[in-house]
ROVEX-611508 format. One record per residue (C-alpha): residue number from 1; x, z negated, y negated; residue in three letters. Coordinates in nm, 4 decimals. Example, Ala and Ser with C-alpha at 12.3 -4.5 7.8 and 13.67 -1.06 7.14 Angstrom:
1; 1.2300; -0.7800; 0.4500; Ala
2; 1.3670; -0.7140; 0.1060; Ser
//
This chain:
1; -0.7947; 0.7678; 0.3006; Met
2; -0.9041; 0.7282; -0.0583; Leu
3; -0.7152; 0.7316; -0.3857; Ser
4; -0.7630; 0.5822; -0.7292; Asn
5; -0.5593; 0.8498; -0.9026; Ser
6; -0.8418; 1.0692; -1.0402; His
7; -1.1055; 1.0001; -1.3031; Thr
8; -1.2846; 1.3319; -1.3198; Arg
9; -1.6660; 1.3398; -1.3004; Lys
10; -1.9097; 1.6043; -1.1815; Ser
11; -2.2465; 1.6679; -1.3433; Ser
12; -2.3940; 1.7862; -1.0123; Val
13; -2.7161; 1.6092; -0.9157; Gln
14; -2.6721; 1.4574; -0.5721; Val
15; -2.9779; 1.4660; -0.3429; Pro
16; -3.0448; 1.1330; -0.1740; Gly
17; -2.7761; 0.9466; -0.3675; Leu
18; -2.9073; 1.0193; -0.7150; Ala
19; -3.2060; 0.7901; -0.6740; Ala
20; -2.9995; 0.4737; -0.6138; Thr
21; -2.7604; 0.4066; -0.8983; Thr
22; -2.7449; 0.0270; -0.8970; Glu
23; -2.3937; -0.1169; -0.8976; Gly
24; -2.2336; 0.2013; -1.0286; Phe
25; -2.1126; 0.2692; -1.3817; Glu
26; -2.0582; 0.6213; -1.5041; Arg
27; -1.7010; 0.5575; -1.6129; Lys
28; -1.4437; 0.6289; -1.3381; Asn
29; -1.7209; 0.7712; -1.1187; Met
30; -1.7190; 1.0976; -0.9267; His
31; -2.0445; 1.2593; -0.8153; Ile
32; -2.0822; 1.5895; -0.6370; Gly
33; -2.1700; 1.8009; -0.3333; Thr
34; -1.8537; 2.0120; -0.2967; Asp
35; -1.6131; 1.9043; -0.0162; Pro
36; -1.3248; 2.0736; -0.1989; Asp
37; -1.3942; 1.8628; -0.5066; Glu
38; -1.4023; 1.5520; -0.2879; Leu
39; -1.0681; 1.6564; -0.1377; Ser
40; -0.9132; 1.6617; -0.4861; Ala
41; -1.0661; 1.3239; -0.5739; Ile
42; -0.9395; 1.1511; -0.2592; Leu
43; -0.5932; 1.3088; -0.2684; Ser
44; -0.2802; 1.1897; -0.4432; Thr
45; 0.0148; 1.4164; -0.5266; Pro
46; 0.2123; 1.2599; -0.2407; Arg
47; -0.0670; 1.2379; 0.0157; Ser
48; -0.3098; 1.5328; 0.0085; Pro
49; -0.6426; 1.4963; 0.1864; Ile
50; -0.8683; 1.7746; 0.3108; Arg
51; -1.2433; 1.7187; 0.3452; Val
52; -1.4824; 1.9557; 0.5204; Ala
53; -1.8546; 1.9477; 0.5983; Ala
54; -1.9210; 1.9780; 0.9698; Leu
55; -2.0821; 2.3181; 1.0391; Asp
56; -2.1155; 2.3672; 0.6599; Asn
57; -2.4084; 2.1228; 0.6473; Thr
58; -2.5075; 1.9806; 0.3040; Pro
59; -2.3103; 1.6769; 0.1867; Val
60; -2.3100; 1.4507; -0.1166; Ala
61; -2.0768; 1.1833; -0.2471; Phe
62; -2.0458; 0.9253; -0.5188; Arg
63; -1.7211; 0.7302; -0.5601; Cys
64; -1.5995; 0.4851; -0.8198; Lys
65; -1.2342; 0.3781; -0.8336; Phe
66; -1.0926; 0.0800; -1.0243; Leu
67; -0.7213; 0.0061; -1.0427; Ser
68; -0.5297; -0.3190; -1.0848; Ala
69; -0.1789; -0.1743; -1.0630; Gly
70; -0.0478; -0.2174; -0.7071; Leu
71; -0.3991; -0.2995; -0.5874; Val
72; -0.7106; -0.0865; -0.6338; Ala
73; -1.0701; -0.0991; -0.5162; Val
74; -1.3386; 0.1660; -0.4688; Ala
75; -1.7118; 0.1670; -0.4053; Asp
76; -1.8062; 0.4911; -0.2313; Cys
77; -2.1250; 0.6397; -0.0875; Ala
78; -2.1525; 0.9567; 0.1248; Tyr
79; -2.4343; 1.1600; 0.2770; Glu
80; -2.3911; 1.4168; 0.5518; Gly
81; -2.1224; 1.4654; 0.8171; Thr
82; -1.7745; 1.4801; 0.6689; Leu
83; -1.4462; 1.5484; 0.8473; Val
84; -1.1411; 1.4073; 0.6701; Val
85; -0.7752; 1.4956; 0.7344; Lys
86; -0.4737; 1.3291; 0.5694; Arg
87; -0.1811; 1.5715; 0.5434; Glu
88; 0.1030; 1.3354; 0.4454; Ala
89; 0.1667; 0.9590; 0.4615; Pro
90; 0.0194; 0.7411; 0.1892; Ser
91; 0.2162; 0.4709; 0.0080; Asp
92; -0.0849; 0.2392; 0.0377; Lys
93; -0.2508; 0.0310; 0.3045; Met
94; -0.6259; 0.1009; 0.3056; Ile
95; -0.8938; -0.1509; 0.4015; Ile
96; -1.2538; -0.0370; 0.4536; Phe
97; -1.5383; -0.2888; 0.4233; Leu
98; -1.8553; -0.1032; 0.5367; Pro
99; -2.1901; -0.1778; 0.3752; Arg
100; -2.3950; 0.0959; 0.5428; Gln
101; -2.3519; 0.3663; 0.8043; Gly
102; -2.0851; 0.4701; 1.0524; Asp
103; -1.7411; 0.6265; 1.0445; Ala
104; -1.4817; 0.7039; 1.3103; Ile
105; -1.1130; 0.6925; 1.2150; Phe
106; -0.8464; 0.8590; 1.4276; Asp
107; -0.5657; 0.6504; 1.5720; Ser
108; -0.2651; 0.7268; 1.7975; Pro
109; -0.4225; 0.4920; 2.0548; Arg
110; -0.8029; 0.4810; 2.0448; Asn
111; -1.0590; 0.5986; 1.7867; Pro
112; -1.1612; 0.3215; 1.5449; Ile
113; -1.5331; 0.2664; 1.4904; His
114; -1.6162; 0.1441; 1.1396; Ser
115; -1.9616; -0.0060; 1.0816; Ala
116; -2.1112; -0.2965; 0.8859; Pro
117; -1.9580; -0.6239; 1.0030; Gly
118; -1.6380; -0.4534; 1.1182; His
119; -1.3571; -0.3978; 0.8699; Gly
120; -1.0923; -0.1317; 0.9278; Thr
121; -0.7296; -0.1484; 0.8167; Ile
122; -0.5163; 0.1680; 0.8106; Leu
123; -0.1531; 0.2172; 0.7120; Glu
124; -0.2212; 0.5599; 0.5643; Gly
125; -0.0559; 0.7717; 0.8320; Glu
126; -0.1410; 1.1420; 0.8773; Pro
127; -0.3023; 1.0460; 1.2082; Ser
128; -0.5597; 0.8365; 1.0166; Asn
129; -0.8123; 1.1135; 0.9625; Gly
130; -1.1748; 1.0538; 1.0407; Gly
131; -1.5410; 1.1456; 1.0323; Arg
132; -1.8382; 0.9947; 0.8466; Met
133; -2.1982; 1.0363; 0.9572; Phe
134; -2.5314; 1.0255; 0.7730; Gly
135; -2.5613; 0.7725; 0.4917; Met
136; -2.2343; 0.5839; 0.4561; Arg
137; -2.1287; 0.3319; 0.1926; Arg
138; -1.8201; 0.1124; 0.1874; His
139; -1.5912; -0.0855; -0.0365; Leu
140; -1.2289; 0.0255; -0.0040; Ser
141; -0.9255; -0.1787; -0.0937; Leu
142; -0.5872; -0.0116; -0.1524; Phe
143; -0.2699; -0.2216; -0.1497; Ile
144; 0.0641; -0.0616; -0.2311; Asp
145; 0.2991; -0.0920; 0.0659; Lys
146; 0.5730; -0.2179; -0.1636; Ser
147; 0.3491; -0.5161; -0.2476; Lys
148; 0.2866; -0.5789; 0.1224; Ile
149; 0.6615; -0.5729; 0.1915; Ala
150; 0.7368; -0.7935; -0.1097; Ser
151; 0.4857; -1.0619; -0.0141; Gln
152; 0.5892; -1.0558; 0.3525; Leu
153; 0.9528; -1.0884; 0.2444; Ser
154; 0.8556; -1.3884; 0.0330; His
155; 0.6629; -1.5471; 0.3209; Met
156; 0.9467; -1.4970; 0.5703; Leu
157; 1.2325; -1.5468; 0.3233; Asp
158; 1.3995; -1.2225; 0.4303; Arg
159; 1.3803; -0.8529; 0.3537; Thr
160; 1.0965; -0.6587; 0.5185; Ile
161; 1.0670; -0.2804; 0.5238; Ser
162; 0.8799; -0.0068; 0.7080; Gly
163; 0.5470; -0.0172; 0.8906; Lys
164; 0.4076; -0.3553; 0.9876; Ile
165; 0.1878; -0.2128; 1.2687; Asp
166; -0.1200; -0.4041; 1.1578; Ile
167; -0.4163; -0.4253; 1.3948; His
168; -0.6879; -0.1917; 1.2610; Pro
169; -0.9899; -0.4166; 1.3332; His
170; -1.1046; -0.7061; 1.1128; Phe
171; -1.4124; -0.9141; 1.1984; Asp
172; -1.6081; -0.9424; 0.8740; Leu
173; -1.8395; -1.2056; 1.0250; Ala
174; -1.5489; -1.4489; 1.0711; Ser
175; -1.4587; -1.6976; 0.7983; Asn
176; -1.1522; -1.4940; 0.6889; Pro
177; -1.3647; -1.1764; 0.6990; Gly
178; -1.6379; -1.3273; 0.4864; Leu
179; -1.3744; -1.4531; 0.2422; Ala
180; -1.2174; -1.1072; 0.2226; Leu
181; -1.5499; -0.9389; 0.1461; Val
182; -1.6238; -1.2007; -0.1212; His
183; -1.2808; -1.1613; -0.2851; Leu
184; -1.2885; -0.7803; -0.2846; Val
185; -1.6395; -0.7869; -0.4301; Asp
186; -1.5122; -1.0240; -0.7024; Gln
187; -1.2219; -0.7890; -0.7685; Leu
188; -1.4551; -0.4896; -0.7983; His
189; -1.6993; -0.6643; -1.0315; Arg
190; -1.4195; -0.8152; -1.2386; Gly
191; -1.2583; -0.4745; -1.2947; Leu
192; -1.5784; -0.3009; -1.4013; Cys
193; -1.6282; -0.2306; -1.7682; Glu
194; -1.6481; -0.5641; -1.9560; Asn
195; -1.5550; -0.7429; -1.6307; Gly
196; -1.3920; -1.0837; -1.6689; Ser
197; -1.0690; -0.9831; -1.4935; Leu
198; -0.9958; -0.7187; -1.7565; Arg
199; -0.9447; -0.9970; -2.0109; Gln
200; -0.7450; -1.2205; -1.7759; Ser
201; -0.4352; -1.0481; -1.6341; Pro
202; -0.3003; -1.3702; -1.4782; Leu
203; -0.6254; -1.4298; -1.2901; Ala
204; -0.6284; -1.0643; -1.1819; Leu
205; -0.2705; -1.0853; -1.0488; Ala
206; -0.3515; -1.4097; -0.8658; Ser
207; -0.6628; -1.2610; -0.7059; Leu
208; -0.4671; -0.9569; -0.5872; Cys
209; -0.2058; -1.1884; -0.4350; Asp
210; -0.4714; -1.4000; -0.2624; Val
211; -0.6340; -1.0919; -0.1078; Val
212; -0.2978; -0.9670; 0.0221; Thr
213; -0.1976; -1.3053; 0.1646; Tyr
214; -0.5399; -1.3416; 0.3300; Leu
215; -0.4891; -1.0131; 0.5136; Ile
216; -0.1293; -1.0854; 0.6152; Leu
217; -0.2135; -1.4344; 0.7424; Glu
218; -0.5320; -1.3442; 0.9332; Asn
219; -0.4702; -0.9953; 1.0758; Cys
220; -0.2429; -0.9319; 1.3702; Gln
221; 0.0718; -0.7323; 1.2896; His
222; 0.4383; -0.7082; 1.3801; Arg
223; 0.5278; -1.0274; 1.1954; Tyr
224; 0.2272; -1.2449; 1.2880; Ser
225; 0.4160; -1.4491; 1.5488; Ser
226; 0.6993; -1.5119; 1.3076; Glu
227; 0.4547; -1.6251; 1.0368; Leu
228; 0.2862; -1.8612; 1.2840; Ala
229; 0.6085; -2.0441; 1.3618; Arg
230; 0.7225; -2.3406; 1.1565; Ser
231; 0.8653; -2.2479; 0.8194; Ala
232; 1.2439; -2.1983; 0.8393; Pro
233; 1.4802; -2.4252; 0.6587; Ala
234; 1.5526; -2.3027; 0.3061; Pro
235; 1.8515; -2.0738; 0.2741; Ala
236; 2.1660; -2.2631; 0.1711; Pro
237; 2.3017; -2.2359; -0.1795; Arg
238; 2.5842; -1.9998; -0.0869; His
239; 2.3343; -1.7413; 0.0500; Val
240; 2.1293; -1.7636; -0.2710; Lys
241; 2.4443; -1.7364; -0.4830; Trp
242; 2.5485; -1.4284; -0.2847; Ala
243; 2.2089; -1.2614; -0.3350; Ile
244; 2.2124; -1.3384; -0.7079; Asp
245; 2.5598; -1.1840; -0.7329; Phe
246; 2.4494; -0.8725; -0.5417; Met
247; 2.1450; -0.8191; -0.7628; Gln
248; 2.3493; -0.8609; -1.0800; Glu
249; 2.6288; -0.6269; -0.9673; His
250; 2.4395; -0.3851; -0.7386; Ala
251; 2.5498; -0.0825; -0.9417; Ala
252; 2.9171; -0.1821; -0.9120; Glu
253; 3.1569; -0.1159; -0.6202; Pro
254; 3.1595; -0.4764; -0.4942; Ile
255; 3.3072; -0.5674; -0.1560; Ser
256; 3.2266; -0.8290; 0.1069; Leu
257; 3.5195; -1.0343; -0.0214; Asn
258; 3.3830; -1.0165; -0.3757; Asp
259; 3.0468; -1.1473; -0.2551; Ile
260; 3.2043; -1.4284; -0.0522; Ala
261; 3.4176; -1.5297; -0.3492; Thr
262; 3.1121; -1.5414; -0.5763; Ala
263; 2.9310; -1.7524; -0.3132; Ala
264; 3.2339; -1.9863; -0.2857; Lys
265; 3.2596; -1.9569; 0.0931; Val
266; 3.4606; -1.7626; 0.3480; Ser
267; 3.3498; -1.4210; 0.4659; Val
268; 3.2719; -1.5655; 0.8090; Arg
269; 3.0541; -1.8440; 0.6667; Thr
270; 2.8746; -1.5909; 0.4472; Leu
271; 2.8046; -1.3641; 0.7441; Gln
272; 2.6762; -1.6543; 0.9524; Gln
273; 2.4491; -1.7666; 0.6683; Gly
274; 2.2915; -1.4219; 0.6286; Phe
275; 2.2522; -1.3798; 1.0031; Arg
276; 2.0815; -1.7195; 1.0383; Gln
277; 1.8666; -1.7263; 0.7247; Phe
278; 1.8090; -1.3571; 0.6420; Arg
279; 1.8330; -1.1952; 0.9854; Asn
280; 2.0721; -0.9363; 0.8452; Thr
281; 2.4283; -0.8992; 0.7186; Ser
282; 2.5456; -0.9363; 0.3565; Pro
283; 2.6328; -0.5679; 0.3233; Met
284; 2.3048; -0.4574; 0.4823; Ala
285; 2.1215; -0.6750; 0.2308; His
286; 2.3215; -0.5175; -0.0542; Leu
287; 2.2370; -0.1736; 0.0851; His
288; 1.8671; -0.2632; 0.0781; Glu
289; 1.8899; -0.3880; -0.2830; Ile
290; 2.0526; -0.0602; -0.3847; Arg
291; 1.7993; 0.1514; -0.1931; Met
292; 1.5061; -0.0260; -0.3599; Val
293; 1.6732; 0.0164; -0.7000; Ala
294; 1.7197; 0.3900; -0.6367; Ala
295; 1.3542; 0.4154; -0.5323; His
296; 1.2493; 0.2426; -0.8563; Arg
297; 1.4568; 0.4862; -1.0635; Asp
298; 1.3145; 0.7888; -0.8820; Leu
299; 0.9608; 0.6616; -0.9401; Leu
300; 1.0252; 0.6412; -1.3142; Asp
301; 0.8168; 0.9274; -1.4523; Ser
302; 1.0237; 0.9325; -1.7712; His
303; 1.3603; 0.9832; -1.6024; Thr
304; 1.5448; 1.3069; -1.6702; Gln
305; 1.8002; 1.2411; -1.3967; Arg
306; 1.8549; 1.4262; -1.0718; Thr
307; 1.8513; 1.2788; -0.7237; Val
308; 2.2304; 1.3078; -0.7158; Ala
309; 2.2591; 1.1117; -1.0426; Asp
310; 2.0382; 0.8309; -0.9132; Val
311; 2.2176; 0.8180; -0.5784; Ala
312; 2.5574; 0.8004; -0.7477; Ala
313; 2.4407; 0.5227; -0.9815; Thr
314; 2.3596; 0.3006; -0.6850; Trp
315; 2.6694; 0.3800; -0.4805; Gly
316; 2.5348; 0.6441; -0.2404; Phe
317; 2.8113; 0.9031; -0.2325; Ser
318; 2.6866; 1.1048; 0.0662; His
319; 2.3695; 1.2764; -0.0593; Leu
320; 2.2498; 1.3962; 0.2822; Gly
321; 2.2841; 1.0514; 0.4390; Arg
322; 2.1122; 0.8954; 0.1380; Phe
323; 1.8188; 1.1367; 0.1701; Ala
324; 1.7812; 1.0644; 0.5432; Ala
325; 1.7931; 0.6864; 0.4968; Glu
326; 1.5594; 0.7058; 0.1971; Tyr
327; 1.3002; 0.9031; 0.3952; Lys
328; 1.3196; 0.6532; 0.6816; Lys
329; 1.2725; 0.3639; 0.4375; Arg
330; 1.0028; 0.5114; 0.2072; Phe
331; 0.8409; 0.7863; 0.4141; Gly
332; 0.9398; 1.0814; 0.1925; Arg
333; 1.2508; 1.2542; 0.0598; Leu
334; 1.4049; 1.1416; -0.2723; Pro
335; 1.3263; 1.4834; -0.4228; Ser
336; 0.9575; 1.4385; -0.3350; Gln
337; 0.9493; 1.0993; -0.5071; Thr
338; 1.1181; 1.2419; -0.8167; Leu
339; 0.8594; 1.5201; -0.8425; Lys
340; 0.5764; 1.2644; -0.8129; Gly
//
């Protein structure tokens, strides 16, 4: 529900919040009383958010966002009754760690109550609007969904894409919950001005990985049962050779026979290997490599290319089919990604 994409600051004095400034630095902080200003602060270009004050009652906010690339953290405080609506899917998973006050988040199943001791995990869907009441303060953690998919793929040794249907509740009084709060607090303090993590990029990357693994290993989601099973046998050499060949020649018109030849096995053996160790087919895996590469090119803010150019580069000759598959995979059209 929050974003780390804005760094603008209001000079408005905030009743109630202005008296307690401990733990907040002025840099990267947003202070105000205007719900429209808060809407702009919480929104990203791809996932607008609308904030309104219930019955036009007075509200106040103070939010500080700190980014570590694919992971970001925020410390936010609110006063009043705020109604929040997300208008498009986010590319981030959002974890709320409440310190004070109550919030209710909408869900397709049941409303989610967020209060101290109870963490909330959302996948950033438009249905994840919500309401905050009275004095509310929480830490928020934002993890890019591409990082989630990458680390899950590494854990399962196969390609993962799409929603993971993570359970929204996280017990912060449990050992994993206490560890998560401690790690996110470390991340927040380490990213503040003159924080130790700003001078140690390797430690920062490791901490971000640890936080993500902690969530994936201790929260229920679509792949929890698979993670709980014994680790699979490592993929045989010919599967690894095939994947290396695909990645090196993804922009070329390679065939199944070409891949099998590079892997030094028959087509049948190659197909069996991918089915057993990657839960997919060789050509489906190549398709995924190409789709991710196209997504990376479209995200490049410096590119001067069109969607058609990018699609053609990675072997997608049917533009309409490419757009439909891309939206299913990444949640938005290629043209929307290109515009940022």
